[in-house]
FIZA-32948 format. One line per field, with one value per atom (N, C-alpha, C): residue number from 1; atom name; z, x, y; residue in one letter. Coordinates in steps of 0.2 Angstrom, whole numbers, plus 5000, padded with zeros to 4 digits. Last residue first. Layout:
<recs>
n	[NUM:...] $
atom	[CA:...] $
w	[Z:...] $
u	[X:...] $
v	[Y:...] $
res	[A:...] $
</recs>
This chain:
<recs>
n	[79:79:79:78:78:78:77:77:77:76:76:76:75:75:75:74:74:74:73:73:73:72:72:72:71:71:71:70:70:70:69:69:69:68:68:68:67:67:67:66:66:66:65:65:65:64:64:64:63:63:63:62:62:62:61:61:61:60:60:60:59:59:59:58:58:58:57:57:57:56:56:56:55:55:55:54:54:54:53:53:53:52:52:52:51:51:51:50:50:50:49:49:49:48:48:48:47:47:47:46:46:46:45:45:45:44:44:44:43:43:43:42:42:42:41:41:41:40:40:40:39:39:39:38:38:38:37:37:37:36:36:36:35:35:35:34:34:34:33:33:33:32:32:32:31:31:31:30:30:30:29:29:29:28:28:28:27:27:27:26:26:26:25:25:25:24:24:24:23:23:23:22:22:22:21:21:21:20:20:20:19:19:19:18:18:18:17:17:17:16:16:16:15:15:15:14:14:14:13:13:13:12:12:12:11:11:11:10:10:10:9:9:9:8:8:8:7:7:7:6:6:6:5:5:5:4:4:4:3:3:3:2:2:2:1:1:1] $
atom	[N:CA:C:N:CA:C:N:CA:C:N:CA:C:N:CA:C:N:CA:C:N:CA:C:N:CA:C:N:CA:C:N:CA:C:N:CA:C:N:CA:C:N:CA:C:N:CA:C:N:CA:C:N:CA:C:N:CA:C:N:CA:C:N:CA:C:N:CA:C:N:CA:C:N:CA:C:N:CA:C:N:CA:C:N:CA:C:N:CA:C:N:CA:C:N:CA:C:N:CA:C:N:CA:C:N:CA:C:N:CA:C:N:CA:C:N:CA:C:N:CA:C:N:CA:C:N:CA:C:N:CA:C:N:CA:C:N:CA:C:N:CA:C:N:CA:C:N:CA:C:N:CA:C:N:CA:C:N:CA:C:N:CA:C:N:CA:C:N:CA:C:N:CA:C:N:CA:C:N:CA:C:N:CA:C:N:CA:C:N:CA:C:N:CA:C:N:CA:C:N:CA:C:N:CA:C:N:CA:C:N:CA:C:N:CA:C:N:CA:C:N:CA:C:N:CA:C:N:CA:C:N:CA:C:N:CA:C:N:CA:C:N:CA:C:N:CA:C:N:CA:C:N:CA:C:N:CA:C:N:CA:C:N:CA:C:N:CA:C:N:CA:C:N:CA:C] $
w	[4879:4876:4873:4879:4882:4878:4882:4880:4879:4888:4892:4884:4890:4886:4888:4899:4896:4889:4904:4897:4897:4908:4913:4908:4899:4902:4906:4893:4894:4894:4900:4899:4899:4894:4898:4896:4901:4898:4899:4902:4902:4896:4911:4904:4905:4921:4917:4914:4925:4920:4920:4937:4939:4934:4926:4930:4934:4925:4919:4922:4936:4934:4930:4939:4943:4941:4930:4929:4932:4933:4930:4929:4946:4946:4940:4936:4945:4944:4931:4927:4933:4942:4939:4938:4943:4949:4947:4932:4938:4944:4931:4928:4930:4942:4944:4937:4937:4944:4942:4926:4925:4932:4930:4924:4925:4937:4941:4937:4926:4933:4936:4916:4921:4924:4902:4905:4909:4903:4897:4901:4918:4914:4909:4921:4922:4916:4924:4920:4922:4926:4924:4922:4926:4934:4930:4927:4925:4929:4923:4927:4924:4912:4912:4917:4913:4916:4917:4896:4902:4905:4884:4891:4895:4877:4874:4881:4893:4887:4884:4904:4903:4897:4916:4910:4908:4935:4927:4922:4946:4943:4941:4949:4950:4946:4949:4946:4947:4959:4955:4947:4972:4968:4961:4975:4973:4970:4975:4970:4968:4991:4985:4979:4999:4993:4991:5001:4996:4994:5005:5001:4994:5018:5014:5006:5021:5019:5015:5017:5018:5018:5012:5019:5020:4999:5002:5008:4994:4992:4998:4995:4996:4996:4988:4997:4999:4978:4979:4984:4975:4972:4977:4978:4981:4981:4966:4974:4979] $
u	[5104:5111:5110:5089:5094:5099:5086:5090:5093:5073:5080:5079:5066:5071:5074:5061:5056:5058:5071:5065:5063:5082:5077:5071:5097:5094:5087:5097:5097:5093:5098:5094:5096:5107:5106:5100:5107:5104:5108:5108:5111:5106:5101:5099:5103:5097:5104:5104:5082:5083:5091:5085:5084:5086:5088:5092:5093:5075:5080:5085:5072:5068:5072:5077:5079:5075:5073:5077:5078:5058:5057:5066:5060:5057:5059:5064:5068:5065:5055:5060:5061:5047:5044:5048:5052:5050:5050:5057:5061:5058:5044:5047:5052:5043:5039:5040:5054:5055:5052:5051:5057:5056:5037:5037:5043:5040:5038:5038:5038:5043:5043:5028:5027:5035:5026:5032:5031:5011:5016:5019:5005:5002:5011:5002:5005:5007:4991:4997:4997:4972:4975:4983:4961:4960:4969:4960:4962:4964:4950:4950:4954:4953:4947:4951:4949:4955:4949:4950:4945:4950:4955:4953:4951:4958:4951:4951:4961:4961:4956:4974:4970:4966:4972:4974:4972:4974:4971:4973:4979:4977:4972:4984:4979:4973:4997:4994:4988:5000:5004:4998:4996:4992:4994:5002:4995:4993:5015:5017:5006:5009:5010:5012:5010:5002:5003:5021:5015:5010:5024:5028:5023:5020:5018:5022:5025:5017:5016:5040:5036:5027:5041:5038:5035:5042:5044:5039:5043:5051:5050:5029:5035:5041:5027:5025:5028:5024:5028:5028:5014:5026:5027:5003:5007:5012:5003:5003:5004] $
v	[4946:4944:4936:4956:4950:4947:4971:4968:4959:4980:4974:4970:4995:4991:4988:5006:4999:4995:5018:5017:5008:5024:5020:5019:5015:5021:5017:4998:5004:5009:4982:4989:4993:4966:4977:4978:4951:4954:4963:4933:4938:4944:4920:4926:4931:4914:4912:4914:4916:4910:4910:4924:4919:4914:4933:4932:4926:4935:4935:4934:4939:4934:4932:4951:4949:4943:4961:4959:4951:4960:4957:4955:4967:4963:4957:4979:4977:4968:4985:4982:4975:4992:4983:4982:5000:4995:4989:5009:5005:4999:5014:5007:5005:5022:5015:5012:5030:5026:5023:5034:5029:5029:5040:5036:5032:5053:5045:5041:5066:5062:5055:5063:5060:5061:5059:5063:5065:5051:5052:5059:5046:5051:5052:5028:5034:5040:5016:5020:5024:5018:5016:5022:5029:5024:5017:5050:5040:5037:5059:5054:5050:5076:5069:5064:5091:5089:5083:5100:5100:5093:5106:5110:5107:5093:5098:5102:5086:5084:5089:5083:5090:5086:5068:5073:5078:5064:5068:5070:5060:5068:5069:5053:5050:5055:5048:5048:5046:5061:5060:5056:5054:5063:5059:5044:5043:5047:5050:5047:5044:5058:5060:5059:5046:5051:5053:5041:5036:5040:5053:5050:5046:5053:5057:5055:5035:5040:5043:5029:5036:5037:5018:5017:5023:5010:5015:5014:4996:5000:5006:4994:4986:4991:5003:5003:4997:4999:5004:5005:4989:4986:4991:4995:4987:4988:5003:5008:4999] $
res	[L:L:L:C:C:C:V:V:V:T:T:T:T:T:T:A:A:A:I:I:I:E:E:E:A:A:A:Y:Y:Y:R:R:R:A:A:A:F:F:F:R:R:R:L:L:L:G:G:G:R:R:R:G:G:G:E:E:E:L:L:L:E:E:E:Q:Q:Q:D:D:D:F:F:F:E:E:E:D:D:D:L:L:L:V:V:V:I:I:I:N:N:N:S:S:S:L:L:L:V:V:V:P:P:P:S:S:S:L:L:L:P:P:P:C:C:C:G:G:G:Q:Q:Q:P:P:P:T:T:T:G:G:G:E:E:E:D:D:D:V:V:V:P:P:P:N:N:N:V:V:V:L:L:L:G:G:G:E:E:E:E:E:E:L:L:L:V:V:V:G:G:G:A:A:A:T:T:T:L:L:L:F:F:F:T:T:T:R:R:R:I:I:I:L:L:L:K:K:K:L:L:L:M:M:M:R:R:R:K:K:K:D:D:D:G:G:G:V:V:V:R:R:R:E:E:E:A:A:A:I:I:I:K:K:K:A:A:A:M:M:M] $
</recs>
């Protein structure tokens, strides 16, 4: 959430993101709490991964590496 708050200043949006991340998962008809990660299939998943990958991309660029990131998934290929 700290990384997200660096880029998102709207408190309502931060609250909505936190709600998504702490909503829990449905297992065998019961909602179980989660304490880490992003729910699979969550619409926030690509957005949150891009926040992390942006920092990773900058690190690769700083090392003089050429790379390509495909779509919005956590896949980076160094060339």
